[in-house]
N, C-alpha and C positions, 0 to 999 in steps of 0.2 A: 510644404511646397513653397519655393521662393515667390515673391511678388511678381506677377506677370505684367507684361505690357498690355495696353488697351487692346481689346479684341474688335474684330470687324463685325458690326451689327447693321443689318438692313431692316427697316421697319416698314411694314405694309399694312395700311388701314383697310379693313374689310367691313362689309355690311353687318348689321346686328351687333355693333359694339365689339367686334372682333379685331384683334391685332395679330399679325403674323410676323414673328421675329426670325430672321435668317442669320444665324450666328456662325462665325468661323474663328477657330483658335489656331494660332500659328504652329507650324510643325515642331519647333523647339519646345513649346509648352506641352504639346502632346507627348513627345518623347520623354520629357521629365515626368509626366503623369504616369506613363507606362512603367518607367523605372520605379516610381513610388509604389505602383500596384504590385510589381514583382517583390519588392521588399515586404509589403504586407502579407503576400501569399507565402513568402519564405518562412515567416514566423508560424505558419499553420501546418507546414509539412515537415516530415522527418527525412533527412537525407543522410544515408550511411556515411559516417566519418566526420560529420559536421554537427556543431551545436545548432539548436533552432535559430533560424534567422541568419546563419553565417555561411550558408552554402552559396556558391557562385550563382549569379542571376541566370546564366544560360542553363545551368543544371536544374534550377528551380522551374524555369519555363518549360524545359523538356518534360519534367514530371507532371506539372499541372496542365500543360497544353496552352496554346495561344488563345483559344476561345475563352478560357478562364481569365487569362491576363487581360484580354480585351474587355470582357464583361466587367471586371473589377475596375478597370480604368474608366469606363463609361459611367459606372455607378457613382464614382467619386468626382470625376471631372465635369460631367455635364451639369449637375446641380450648381456647382460653383460658377460655371460659365453662364448659366441662366441668370443667377443672382447678379453677376457683374453686368450682364446685358441690360437688365432692368435698371441698374444704377446709372449706366451710361446713357440710356435713352429716356429715362424718367417715366417709363411706362408703369402704370399702377394696376396690376391685374386684380380682378375680383373672383378669379377661378383658378384652379390648378391648371398647369399647362398641358396641352396635348403635344407630346414630343415625338419627333421623327428624326432619328439619328442616322446619318449616312455611314457608309462603311469606313472603318478606322484602320489606318495602316501606319507603320513606322515612317518617320521622315516626311510625313505629309500632313497638311492641315486637317483638322477635324471640323466638319460642318454638321449642323442640325437645325431643324426648324422647331419653334415653339409657338403654338397658336393658343391665345388666351382671350378671355372676355375681360374688357376694361370698363371702367365707369363711363356711362354714356354722356354725351354732351347734352346740356340742359338749356333750352331756350326760355329765358325768363320773361320774354316779351316786355311789355311796358309795365313792369311791376310797380313803378312809382305811382301809377294811376289807380292802384287798388285802393278801395275805400270800404271799410266795415264799420257801420255806426255802432257806438257803444250804447247798449240798452240797459237802463237802470230799473231795478225791481222796486216797486212801491210797497212799502210795509204799511198797510192800512189797519184800521181797527179790527176788521174781520180776521186778519191773520193773527193779530194779538189775541183775539177771542179764541181762535183755534189752539193757540199755544196754551192758554189758560185752561181750556177744556182738557188738553193732554195732561196738564199738571194734575187736575182733579182725577183723571183716569188713572194716572200713575200712583196716586196716593189712595185710591179706592180700596175698600175692604171687600173680600169675597165672603158672601153670606149665603148659607144653605137655605134653599127655598123648597116648599112643597107644592110644586106646580109643574106643568109641562115646560120643556126647554124652549127658550126664545132666542132670537138673534141677539148676540152680545153676551150671552151667558157663558160661563166657564164650566165645563162638565168634567167630572171624574168618570172615566169610562175605559172599557176595553174595546179597541178598534183594530180590526184586521182587514187588510185589503188583499184580495186574491184575483188572479186571472187563471181560471181553470183550477188546477191543483197547485199552482205556484203561489206561494205567499210573497207578495210584493213588499209589504210593510206591516208592522204590528206583531203582536204576540197574544195568543188567547189567555196567557197567564199573567200578563202585566197590565196594570192600570196606567193611564196617562191622562194629562189635562188637555182638553180640546176646547179652544175658544171658538164659539160660533160666529166667526167673522169671515165673510166672503172674500176679503182682501188678503187673508193669510191662510185660509183653508180652501180647498177645491170647492167651488160654489155648490155643485151637485151633492157633495157630501154634507155640507152644512144644511141644505134643504132637506136631505133625507133624515137628518137627526132632529131638526126642529119639531117640537110637539111630543117628544119622548119624555117619559117620567123615570124617576129613579127606580131601578129594579127591572126595567123593561129591556127586552132584546129585540133587535130588528135586523133583517137582512134585505139589502136593496142593491140595485145596479147603479153605477155612475159612469159617466164618460170623462176620461181624463182630458185636460186641456191640450191644445196644440203646441203649447210651449213647455210641456212637461219635461223634466230634466232628462229622462231616458227617451231617446228619440224613437226607439222601436215601440214605445207605449203611447206616444202622442196620438190622441184621438181614440184610444182603445177603450172598450167597455170592460169594467172590472166589477167584482162583487165586494160589497162592504158588509162585514159582520160587526155590529156594535152592541155593546151592553152598557147601559148607563148605570153608574153606581151612585151618583149624586149630582144635583143641579145647584149651581151657585150663581148668584147675580152680583154685579158690582154695586156697592153702596158708595156713592160719591160724597166727598167732604163738602160742606156748605161753601157757597161762593161768597165769602166775606173775608174780613181781615185775618181770621184764623188760618186761612189758606197760605198766606205769606209766611207765617211762623212755621207752619207744617212743612213748607217747601224750603225754608231756610234762606229766603231772598226778600228782605224787607220786613216791615212791621204792619203794613196795611195792604189792602188789595190794590190800591193805586200804585204803591211802590213796587208791588209784584208785577203789575202790568208794565211799568216803566222798565223794569229789569229785562223782561222778555222782549219788549219792543227794541231795546238797545241790542240785545243778543240777535234778534232777527235782522236788524239793520246791518250789523257786522257780518253776519252769515251771508246776507244778500250781496254785500259788497264783494266778498270773496267769490261767491258764485257768479256774480256778474263779470268779474275780471276773468275767471276761468272760462266762462262761456264765450266772452269776446276773444280771448286768445285762441280758443278752439276754432271759432268761426274764421278768424284771421288766417290761421294755419291752413284751414280747408280752402280758403279763397286762394292762397298762394299755390297750394297743391293742384287745384283744378285749373289754374291759369297757365301753368307752365306747359311746355311741350317737351316730352321726353319719352323715349322708348325704353321701358324698364327691362333689362336683361333677365331671362328666366333664372339664371344661376343666382342672381341677387334675391329673387323671390324665394327660391328654395332655401337659401342661406337664412333668410329672415324667418321662414317657417320653422326651420331647425332651431333657431335661437329662441323662438317663442315656446317650442315644446321643451327645450332644455330648461327654460325659465320655469315652466309649469312643473317639470319634474323636480327641480330644486325646491320650489315652494311647497310641494307635496311632501318631500323628504324632511323639510324643516318642521313639519307637524306630525311626522311619523307615519306617513302613508306611502307605501311603495307605489311606483308608477303603474306596475302591472295590476296591483290591487285596485287602484283608482279606475283603470280601464274596466275591470270586472264589475265594480260597484256601479259605474255609470253606464254600463252596457255599450261602451265606446270601443273603437279600434284606432290604432295609430293612423291608418289610412284615412279614416273618417275625420279624425282630428286635423290631419294635414289639409284635407279638403275644406273643412270649416274655416280654417285660418288663412286660406289662400288669398281671399279678397282683401282682408285686413293687412296681410303681408305686402301685397301689391301697393296699397295705399301708404303704408308705412315707408316702404323703400322710395316711393315717389316723393313723399314729403321730405325725407332725409336728403335726397338728391337736390330738391328745390332749395332747402336751407343751406346746403353746402355751396350751391351755385350763388345764392344771394350773399353769403359771407364773402365769397371770392369777389363778386361784383362790387361790394361795398368796402373791400379791403379790411375786413374785420380780423383782428388778432386778439390773443389773450396773453396775459402776463405769465411767464414761466413759473413764477412763485405760486400763482394761483393754480397752475396745472399740478405742481408738486403737492399742494395742500389737498386738492381734489383726489389725486391718486392715493395719498395716505388715508384719506377718509374712506375710499372704496376698499382699500386693502384691509383696513381696520385691524392692524397688528399682525396680519398674516405674513409669514416668512416667504419672501420671493427671491428667486435668483435674478441675475442681471437681465436675462432675456424677458422674464416675466414682468420685471419692473418697467422695462422699455415698452413692452406691449401695453401695460396698464396706463402708463403716461400718455401713450398715443391715443388710447381710447378716451382718457380724461380730457385731453386737448380737443379731440373731435367733439365731445359732448359739450364742452364749454363754448366752443366756437358756434355750435348750433344754438345754444342758449342765447348767445349774443346776437345771432341772426334773427331768432324769434323776437327778441326785444326790439331790434331795429325794424322788423316787420310791423310791430305794433305802432311804432312812431310813424311809419309810412301810411298805414291804413287809417290811422286816426286823424291824419292831417292836422289842422289847427285845433281839433278837439281831442288830441292825444291825451290819454289818461295814464299817468305814471303808475306802474304796478310795483 
């Protein structure tokens, strides 16, 4: 179809971040689109005495009917008109359009309306006055002592003992958890190691096993915690069958210079402590920066005024679930199998992610608004490098490359906005990350 002249577009802003576009295409362009539709249809029908696509237009139209010609014209013309209307007006929709096409006739303009949701306006208020103090973690001797204790524990030997099980022991045992006739975990025929640690094992199970000897069997009830991974089992009472096959305790290495050699960091206990102190300081610095950035982003998110459109929330929930499905597939777990294993449903997952989706969209809108207010831009060469990094050698067509570059540009601009935010909230005490 030849390049058309600009079309008439009327833009009406409506409540709830809605925009109504009233589009009118001139009669000449409509007639050209009708002729193009007839040519497309001619290639699909057989007319006696003519090769496919060579029959006269009037004969083709009589065979297929005006309704078919009109429908084909609308299906091809309206999407093109809609895209041109967006280009002319600069409207950036975040939803598919709700289209209402008026009656189409030859030698007359075609009109239709497209109602879409657009990005809402964001009131940044006085964002320059935001302040978030940078809190530094103190690495004292007590934290170094904890690190050295963990080193000893990591290098400890497991030694069989002839006594009742105590907290901290590691047991060889058979452990099966049931609710009624349903086996929730474990196997009567398989041994497993269980460490009697209330931080890593359900406390009531630990308490039920303490005091058992090798060769002893015990059955007892336990209440699952409220944060148990399967929601329908949270707070449920289950039955625990356990048989202890062996009790082992940890024999810690001595707290002297030999520990440094054993761990491979230094030649003396003093050097070992210095190594872990430095490691803790570096880790604390990273953690402090991440915490400060998170608090700064939360401060911006909570300070802005914006009505988040429902369609943007739904799109973010869908993105999160798609990301979850991709991560599961990368480790060989089908999404439906994950739902079965976790006792989840798609509806429940969507509900659980709704609040985080609202907060994510709100923050993204705030960062985009801050970037616009501060006039932040990114270098196109940086965009190209980021797009190549994301693609990681994947073959993309032209449309996919443009889409990827757009996403890379958006993410880089948001990163620049987050960095500018840290400068603002830090004031004179800004810490370069």
